[in-house]
C-alpha positions as CSV (number, residue, x, y, z in Angstrom):
1,X,-14.6,-2.0,-8.5
2,X,-11.1,-1.4,-9.9
3,X,-8.6,-3.7,-8.2
4,X,-5.1,-4.0,-9.4
5,X,-2.5,-6.5,-8.2
6,X,0.4,-4.5,-6.9
7,X,2.8,-7.1,-5.5
8,X,3.0,-10.8,-5.6
9,X,5.2,-13.6,-4.3
10,X,4.5,-17.3,-4.1
11,X,2.7,-16.8,-0.8
12,X,0.8,-13.5,-0.9
13,X,-0.8,-10.8,-3.0
14,X,-1.4,-7.1,-2.1
15,X,-4.2,-5.6,-4.1
16,X,-5.1,-1.9,-4.4
17,X,-8.6,-0.5,-5.0
18,X,-8.1,3.1,-6.2
19,X,-11.9,3.8,-5.9
20,X,-11.6,3.5,-2.1
21,X,-8.3,5.3,-1.6
22,X,-8.5,8.9,-0.3
23,X,-4.7,9.3,-0.4
24,X,-4.5,9.9,3.3
25,X,-1.0,8.2,3.2
26,X,-1.4,6.5,6.5
27,X,-0.2,3.3,4.8
28,X,3.0,5.0,3.7
29,X,3.7,6.5,7.1
30,X,3.1,3.2,8.9
31,X,5.3,1.3,6.4
32,X,8.2,3.6,7.1
33,X,7.6,3.3,10.8
34,X,7.6,-0.5,10.8
35,X,10.7,-0.6,8.7
36,X,12.8,2.3,10.0
37,X,11.3,3.3,13.4
38,X,10.4,6.7,12.1
39,X,7.4,8.2,10.3
40,X,8.8,9.4,6.9
41,X,7.0,9.4,3.5
42,X,10.4,9.3,1.9
43,X,11.3,6.0,3.6
44,X,8.2,4.0,2.9
45,X,8.3,1.0,0.6
46,X,5.0,2.0,-1.0
47,X,4.1,5.4,-2.5
48,X,0.7,6.9,-3.1
49,X,0.4,9.2,-6.1
50,X,-2.8,11.2,-6.4
51,X,-2.8,13.1,-9.8
52,X,-5.2,16.0,-10.0
53,X,-8.6,14.8,-11.4
54,X,-7.5,11.2,-11.5
55,X,-7.7,8.1,-9.3
56,X,-4.9,7.5,-6.8
57,X,-2.1,5.2,-7.9
58,X,0.3,3.1,-5.8
59,X,3.7,1.8,-6.4
60,X,5.5,-0.8,-4.2
61,X,9.3,-1.0,-4.3
62,X,11.5,-4.1,-4.2
63,X,12.2,-3.6,-0.5
64,X,8.6,-4.5,0.4
65,X,8.5,-7.5,2.7
66,X,4.8,-8.0,2.1
67,X,4.1,-8.0,5.9
68,X,0.6,-6.6,5.3
69,X,1.0,-3.8,7.9
70,X,0.0,-1.2,5.3
71,X,-3.2,-3.2,4.7
72,X,-4.0,-3.3,8.4
73,X,-3.6,0.5,8.7
74,X,-5.8,1.3,5.7
75,X,-8.9,2.9,7.2
76,X,-10.8,2.8,3.9
77,X,-10.3,-0.7,2.7
78,X,-8.3,0.3,-0.4
79,X,-5.5,-2.2,0.3
80,X,-6.3,-6.0,0.5
81,X,-3.9,-8.7,1.5
82,X,-4.5,-12.2,0.3
83,X,-2.4,-15.1,1.5
84,X,-1.5,-17.6,-1.2
85,X,-1.7,-21.4,-1.0
């Protein structure tokens, strides 16, 4: 299992497992809808990049509120939200 920490504050961590990601981009679409009220890959605070013959990669920008909605929408368990102490 290849898990990378993608975003961290004092209270939460969003982890990404590229082995489970199928690059469906539902997380991106939902992120944009939660934050702007419209489905737009360009307006999402996270981006999935799926290079040919390589594992998907994710980037999260500084506008991310770490609300965990992207994690809730991930159908494949590629995103994991852990609350800190």
